[in-house]
C-alpha positions as CSV (number, residue, x, y, z in Angstrom):
1,M,220.9,3.4,62.2
2,P,220.6,1.5,65.6
3,G,223.6,-0.5,67.1
4,T,227.4,-0.5,68.1
5,G,230.3,0.3,65.9
6,S,232.0,-3.0,66.7
7,E,228.2,-4.6,65.6
8,L,227.9,-2.4,62.7
9,A,231.7,-3.4,61.5
10,H,231.1,-6.7,62.3
11,E,228.2,-6.9,59.6
12,H,229.9,-4.8,57.1
13,R,233.1,-7.4,56.8
14,R,230.5,-10.3,56.4
15,T,228.7,-8.3,53.8
16,A,228.9,-6.7,50.6
17,L,227.2,-3.7,49.5
18,T,225.9,-2.9,45.5
19,Q,224.1,-1.1,43.9
20,Q,224.7,-1.2,40.0
21,P,223.2,0.0,36.8
22,A,220.8,-2.6,34.9
23,D,222.7,-3.6,32.1
24,R,221.6,-6.0,28.9
25,S,223.9,-9.3,30.2
26,G,221.2,-10.8,31.3
27,N,218.3,-10.6,28.7
28,A,219.0,-13.6,27.6
29,A,218.5,-16.0,30.8
30,L,216.2,-13.8,32.1
31,A,214.0,-14.6,29.4
32,A,214.9,-18.1,29.1
33,E,213.1,-18.5,32.7
34,R,210.3,-16.6,32.1
35,D,209.7,-18.9,29.4
36,E,210.6,-22.1,31.5
37,A,207.6,-21.0,33.7
38,A,205.5,-20.3,31.6
39,T,205.4,-23.6,30.1
40,E,204.5,-25.1,33.7
41,L,201.4,-22.6,34.0
42,A,199.9,-23.3,30.5
43,G,196.5,-24.2,31.7
44,V,196.8,-23.4,35.3
45,E,197.4,-19.5,35.7
46,G,195.7,-17.8,38.5
47,E,196.3,-21.0,40.8
48,V,199.5,-20.2,41.9
49,S,201.3,-17.1,43.0
50,T,203.9,-15.7,40.3
51,R,204.9,-12.4,42.0
52,A,205.7,-10.9,45.5
53,A,203.7,-8.0,46.7
54,V,206.0,-5.8,48.6
55,E,205.5,-2.1,50.0
56,G,208.7,-1.5,51.2
57,G,211.1,-2.9,53.7
58,V,213.4,-5.6,52.9
59,V,213.1,-8.8,51.2
60,V,215.8,-11.8,51.6
61,G,215.4,-14.7,48.8
62,H,215.7,-18.2,50.9
63,D,216.1,-21.1,48.5
64,G,216.7,-23.5,52.2
65,S,220.4,-23.5,52.1
66,D,222.7,-22.6,54.9
67,C,223.5,-19.4,53.3
68,A,220.4,-18.5,52.9
69,Q,219.4,-19.0,56.7
70,E,222.4,-16.9,57.5
71,A,221.2,-14.1,54.8
72,L,218.2,-14.4,56.3
73,Q,218.7,-13.6,59.5
74,W,221.1,-10.8,59.0
75,A,218.1,-9.3,57.1
76,A,216.3,-9.7,60.3
77,T,218.3,-8.4,62.5
78,L,218.8,-5.5,60.4
79,A,214.7,-5.4,59.4
80,E,214.3,-4.8,63.3
81,R,216.8,-2.0,64.0
82,A,214.9,0.0,61.2
83,S,211.9,-1.4,61.6
84,W,211.1,-2.3,58.7
85,P,209.0,-5.3,57.7
86,L,210.6,-8.4,56.6
87,H,209.9,-9.9,53.3
88,V,210.8,-13.8,52.9
89,V,210.7,-15.1,48.8
90,R,211.4,-18.1,47.7
91,G,210.8,-18.7,43.9
92,W,210.6,-22.4,42.8
93,R,209.3,-24.1,40.2
94,I,207.7,-27.9,40.5
95,A,211.1,-29.5,39.7
96,T,212.4,-27.8,42.9
97,A,208.8,-27.6,44.8
98,P,209.3,-30.6,47.9
99,Q,206.6,-33.4,47.0
100,P,203.0,-32.5,48.4
101,P,201.4,-34.8,51.2
102,S,199.0,-36.3,48.2
103,W,201.9,-37.4,45.7
104,E,201.9,-41.2,45.2
105,L,203.0,-42.8,42.0
106,G,201.3,-42.4,39.2
107,Y,199.5,-39.5,40.1
108,V,200.8,-35.7,40.3
109,P,199.1,-33.3,42.2
110,P,197.3,-30.3,41.1
111,I,200.1,-27.2,41.0
112,G,198.3,-25.6,44.3
113,E,199.3,-28.7,46.6
114,Y,203.1,-27.7,45.5
115,E,202.9,-24.2,46.0
116,Q,201.6,-25.2,49.9
117,A,204.3,-27.3,50.1
118,V,207.3,-24.7,49.4
119,Q,205.2,-22.1,51.6
120,A,205.1,-24.8,55.1
121,D,208.8,-25.5,53.9
122,L,209.7,-21.9,53.6
123,E,207.4,-21.2,57.0
124,A,209.4,-23.7,58.3
125,D,212.9,-22.4,57.5
126,V,212.1,-19.2,58.6
127,R,210.8,-20.6,62.1
128,A,213.9,-22.7,62.5
129,V,216.3,-19.5,62.0
130,L,214.4,-16.8,63.1
131,G,212.1,-18.7,66.5
132,A,208.0,-18.1,66.1
133,E,208.1,-15.4,67.7
134,R,209.5,-13.1,65.6
135,A,209.0,-15.4,62.8
136,G,205.0,-14.4,63.6
137,Q,206.5,-10.6,62.2
138,V,207.5,-12.0,59.3
139,T,206.1,-12.0,55.9
140,C,206.9,-15.4,53.5
141,H,206.1,-14.8,49.8
142,V,206.5,-18.6,47.7
143,V,206.2,-17.6,43.4
144,H,206.3,-19.3,40.9
145,A,209.2,-17.9,39.4
146,A,212.8,-18.5,38.8
147,P,214.8,-17.5,41.6
148,V,216.0,-14.1,39.9
149,R,213.2,-12.9,38.3
150,S,211.1,-13.6,41.4
151,L,213.4,-11.8,43.7
152,I,213.5,-8.5,40.9
153,E,210.1,-8.3,40.4
154,A,209.7,-8.2,44.3
155,A,212.6,-5.6,45.1
156,Q,210.1,-3.0,43.1
157,N,209.1,-1.3,45.5
158,A,211.7,-2.5,48.4
159,D,214.5,-0.7,50.4
160,L,216.9,-3.6,50.4
161,L,217.4,-6.8,49.1
162,V,219.4,-9.5,50.5
163,V,220.7,-12.6,49.1
164,G,223.3,-15.3,50.0
165,A,226.2,-15.3,48.2
166,R,226.1,-18.7,47.7
167,G,222.4,-21.5,47.3
168,R,221.0,-24.6,46.1
169,G,218.4,-25.3,44.3
170,G,217.0,-22.3,42.2
171,F,220.6,-21.2,43.4
172,A,222.5,-24.2,42.6
173,G,226.5,-23.7,43.3
174,L,226.9,-19.9,43.2
175,L,229.2,-17.9,43.9
176,L,229.2,-14.4,42.7
177,G,228.1,-14.6,39.3
178,S,224.9,-16.7,38.8
179,V,222.0,-14.9,40.7
180,S,223.6,-12.9,42.9
181,D,225.6,-11.5,39.8
182,Q,222.6,-11.6,37.9
183,V,220.6,-9.6,40.9
184,T,223.1,-7.3,41.2
185,R,223.0,-6.2,37.8
186,H,219.2,-6.0,37.6
187,A,217.6,-5.2,41.1
188,P,215.9,-2.0,41.2
189,C,217.1,-0.9,45.0
190,P,220.1,-1.3,46.6
191,V,221.5,-5.0,47.1
192,T,223.2,-6.5,50.4
193,V,224.9,-10.3,49.3
194,V,225.6,-11.8,52.8
195,R,229.1,-13.8,52.9
196,S,228.5,-17.2,54.1
197,E,230.7,-17.8,57.6
198,H,230.6,-21.4,56.5
199,K,233.6,-22.6,53.9
200,A,232.6,-24.1,50.3
Protein backbone atom coordinates (compact mmCIF):
# COMPACT_ATOMS: atom_id res chain seq x y z
CA MET A 1 0.00 0.00 0.00
CA PRO A 2 1.41 3.40 -0.94
CA GLY A 3 2.53 5.83 1.73
CA THR A 4 5.65 6.86 3.58
CA GLY A 5 6.95 4.99 6.60
CA SER A 6 6.32 7.96 8.89
CA GLU A 7 2.72 8.31 7.67
CA LEU A 8 1.99 4.64 8.23
CA ALA A 9 3.64 4.71 11.66
CA HIS A 10 1.44 7.66 12.64
CA GLU A 11 -1.65 5.79 11.47
CA HIS A 12 -0.60 2.70 13.41
CA ARG A 13 -0.42 4.69 16.64
CA ARG A 14 -3.95 5.98 16.12
CA THR A 15 -5.58 2.69 15.21
CA ALA A 16 -6.07 -0.81 16.47
CA LEU A 17 -6.50 -3.63 13.95
CA THR A 18 -8.30 -6.70 15.20
CA GLN A 19 -9.93 -9.80 13.82
CA GLN A 20 -11.35 -12.09 16.44
CA PRO A 21 -13.36 -15.29 16.03
CA ALA A 22 -17.07 -14.76 16.60
CA ASP A 23 -18.45 -16.00 19.88
CA ARG A 24 -21.92 -16.17 21.40
CA SER A 25 -21.51 -13.45 24.01
CA GLY A 26 -23.30 -10.82 21.94
CA ASN A 27 -26.11 -12.99 20.58
CA ALA A 28 -28.71 -11.80 23.09
CA ALA A 29 -27.89 -8.14 22.53
CA LEU A 30 -28.01 -8.53 18.75
CA ALA A 31 -31.34 -10.34 19.00
CA ALA A 32 -32.80 -7.52 21.10
CA GLU A 33 -31.65 -4.97 18.51
CA ARG A 34 -33.30 -6.96 15.72
CA ASP A 35 -36.56 -7.16 17.67
CA GLU A 36 -36.65 -3.39 18.26
CA ALA A 37 -36.01 -2.58 14.60
CA ALA A 38 -38.58 -5.15 13.48
CA THR A 39 -41.22 -3.56 15.71
CA GLU A 40 -40.73 -0.19 14.01
CA LEU A 41 -41.00 -1.79 10.58
CA ALA A 42 -44.21 -3.69 11.27
CA GLY A 43 -46.55 -3.00 8.36
CA VAL A 44 -44.04 -0.92 6.37
CA GLU A 45 -41.57 -3.60 5.24
CA GLY A 46 -39.94 -2.75 1.94
CA GLU A 47 -40.35 1.02 2.33
CA VAL A 48 -36.84 1.58 3.71
CA SER A 49 -33.48 -0.12 3.35
CA THR A 50 -32.67 -2.67 6.03
CA ARG A 51 -29.28 -3.81 4.73
CA ALA A 52 -26.32 -2.25 2.91
CA ALA A 53 -25.15 -4.26 -0.11
CA VAL A 54 -21.37 -3.94 -0.35
CA GLU A 55 -19.07 -5.82 -2.72
CA GLY A 56 -15.51 -5.28 -1.52
CA GLY A 57 -13.63 -2.24 -0.31
CA VAL A 58 -13.78 -0.32 2.96
CA VAL A 59 -16.89 0.03 5.10
CA VAL A 60 -16.86 2.77 7.74
CA GLY A 61 -19.54 3.21 10.39
CA HIS A 62 -20.73 6.77 10.86
CA ASP A 63 -23.10 8.23 13.47
CA GLY A 64 -22.38 11.95 13.08
CA SER A 65 -19.95 12.24 15.98
CA ASP A 66 -16.50 13.85 15.86
CA CYS A 67 -14.93 10.42 16.27
CA ALA A 68 -16.91 9.11 13.32
CA GLN A 69 -15.64 12.02 11.24
CA GLU A 70 -12.06 11.08 12.13
CA ALA A 71 -12.74 7.43 11.28
CA LEU A 72 -14.18 8.55 7.93
CA GLN A 73 -11.10 10.62 7.13
CA TRP A 74 -8.80 7.71 7.98
CA ALA A 75 -10.91 5.25 5.96
CA ALA A 76 -11.06 7.59 2.95
CA THR A 77 -7.29 8.02 2.90
CA LEU A 78 -6.74 4.27 3.06
CA ALA A 79 -9.36 3.55 0.37
CA GLU A 80 -7.79 6.09 -1.97
CA ARG A 81 -4.28 4.67 -1.48
CA ALA A 82 -5.48 1.10 -2.05
CA SER A 83 -7.88 2.00 -4.90
CA TRP A 84 -10.73 0.45 -2.93
CA PRO A 85 -14.32 1.68 -2.97
CA LEU A 86 -15.46 3.42 0.21
CA HIS A 87 -18.87 2.76 1.75
CA VAL A 88 -20.17 4.86 4.64
CA VAL A 89 -22.89 3.17 6.69
CA ARG A 90 -25.27 4.72 9.20
CA GLY A 91 -27.68 2.57 11.18
CA TRP A 92 -30.79 4.42 12.30
CA ARG A 93 -34.20 4.18 13.90
CA ILE A 94 -36.90 6.81 14.19
CA ALA A 95 -35.66 7.73 17.66
CA THR A 96 -32.20 8.60 16.27
CA ALA A 97 -33.27 10.14 12.95
CA PRO A 98 -33.46 13.89 12.28
CA GLN A 99 -36.96 15.30 11.84
CA PRO A 100 -38.10 15.33 8.21
CA PRO A 101 -39.09 18.75 6.78
CA SER A 102 -42.76 17.70 6.81
CA TRP A 103 -42.77 16.98 10.54
CA GLU A 104 -45.10 19.06 12.67
CA LEU A 105 -46.86 18.74 15.99
CA GLY A 106 -49.52 16.07 15.76
CA TYR A 107 -48.23 14.64 12.46
CA VAL A 108 -45.79 11.77 12.12
CA PRO A 109 -44.29 11.63 8.60
CA PRO A 110 -44.02 8.31 6.73
CA ILE A 111 -40.97 6.28 7.62
CA GLY A 112 -39.54 6.84 4.14
CA GLU A 113 -39.24 10.56 4.88
CA TYR A 114 -37.19 9.77 7.98
CA GLU A 115 -34.89 7.68 5.80
CA GLN A 116 -34.48 10.59 3.36
CA ALA A 117 -33.62 12.91 6.26
CA VAL A 118 -30.99 10.46 7.55
CA GLN A 119 -29.52 10.13 4.04
CA ALA A 120 -29.26 13.90 3.62
CA ASP A 121 -27.66 14.22 7.05
CA LEU A 122 -25.07 11.52 6.30
CA GLU A 123 -24.19 12.96 2.89
CA ALA A 124 -23.70 16.40 4.46
CA ASP A 125 -21.36 14.90 7.08
CA VAL A 126 -19.33 13.17 4.38
CA ARG A 127 -19.00 16.37 2.36
CA ALA A 128 -17.94 18.26 5.48
CA VAL A 129 -14.97 15.93 5.96
CA LEU A 130 -13.96 15.05 2.41
CA GLY A 131 -15.18 17.98 0.34
CA ALA A 132 -17.63 17.71 -2.54
CA GLU A 133 -15.22 16.16 -5.06
CA ARG A 134 -13.95 13.33 -2.85
CA ALA A 135 -17.43 12.79 -1.39
CA GLY A 136 -18.70 12.17 -4.90
CA GLN A 137 -16.64 8.96 -4.98
CA VAL A 138 -18.22 7.63 -1.77
CA THR A 139 -21.31 5.45 -1.47
CA CYS A 140 -23.52 6.34 1.51
CA HIS A 141 -25.86 3.74 2.98
CA VAL A 142 -28.54 4.43 5.58
CA VAL A 143 -29.89 1.25 7.12
CA HIS A 144 -32.94 0.90 9.32
CA ALA A 145 -31.24 -1.33 11.86
CA ALA A 146 -29.20 -1.11 15.04
CA PRO A 147 -25.56 -0.04 14.51
CA VAL A 148 -23.97 -3.42 15.25
CA ARG A 149 -26.24 -5.29 12.88
CA SER A 150 -25.97 -2.70 10.11
CA LEU A 151 -22.17 -2.76 10.20
CA ILE A 152 -21.71 -6.52 10.50
CA GLU A 153 -24.09 -7.20 7.62
CA ALA A 154 -22.51 -4.48 5.46
CA ALA A 155 -19.08 -6.02 6.10
CA GLN A 156 -19.99 -9.47 4.78
CA ASN A 157 -18.08 -8.91 1.52
CA ALA A 158 -15.87 -6.00 2.61
CA ASP A 159 -12.08 -6.00 2.79
CA LEU A 160 -12.01 -3.87 5.95
CA LEU A 161 -14.49 -2.41 8.47
CA VAL A 162 -13.57 0.87 10.19
CA VAL A 163 -15.25 2.35 13.28
CA GLY A 164 -14.47 5.18 15.67
CA ALA A 165 -13.59 4.44 19.27
CA ARG A 166 -16.45 6.57 20.61
CA GLY A 167 -19.74 7.83 19.24
CA ARG A 168 -23.16 9.20 19.93
CA GLY A 169 -26.73 8.15 19.28
CA GLY A 170 -26.59 4.50 18.33
CA PHE A 171 -22.88 4.53 19.23
CA ALA A 172 -23.49 6.48 22.46
CA GLY A 173 -20.70 6.72 25.01
CA LEU A 174 -18.67 3.83 23.76
CA LEU A 175 -15.09 3.05 24.46
CA LEU A 176 -13.85 -0.28 23.17
CA GLY A 177 -16.61 -2.22 24.89
CA SER A 178 -19.96 -1.45 23.30
CA VAL A 179 -20.52 -1.21 19.55
CA SER A 180 -16.77 -1.37 18.87
CA ASP A 181 -16.44 -4.47 21.01
CA GLN A 182 -19.38 -6.24 19.37
CA VAL A 183 -18.12 -5.34 15.90
CA THR A 184 -14.60 -6.66 16.54
CA ARG A 185 -16.04 -9.89 17.92
CA HIS A 186 -18.63 -10.57 15.24
CA ALA A 187 -17.48 -8.87 12.03
CA PRO A 188 -16.67 -11.22 9.12
CA CYS A 189 -13.63 -9.17 8.04
CA PRO A 190 -10.71 -7.31 9.68
CA VAL A 191 -11.73 -4.32 11.81
CA THR A 192 -9.84 -1.09 12.47
CA VAL A 193 -10.88 1.02 15.47
CA VAL A 194 -9.70 4.60 14.96
CA ARG A 195 -8.73 6.24 18.22
CA SER A 196 -9.73 9.88 18.39
CA GLU A 197 -7.35 12.81 18.76
CA HIS A 198 -10.03 14.47 20.93
CA LYS A 199 -10.10 14.08 24.69
CA ALA A 200 -13.19 12.40 26.15
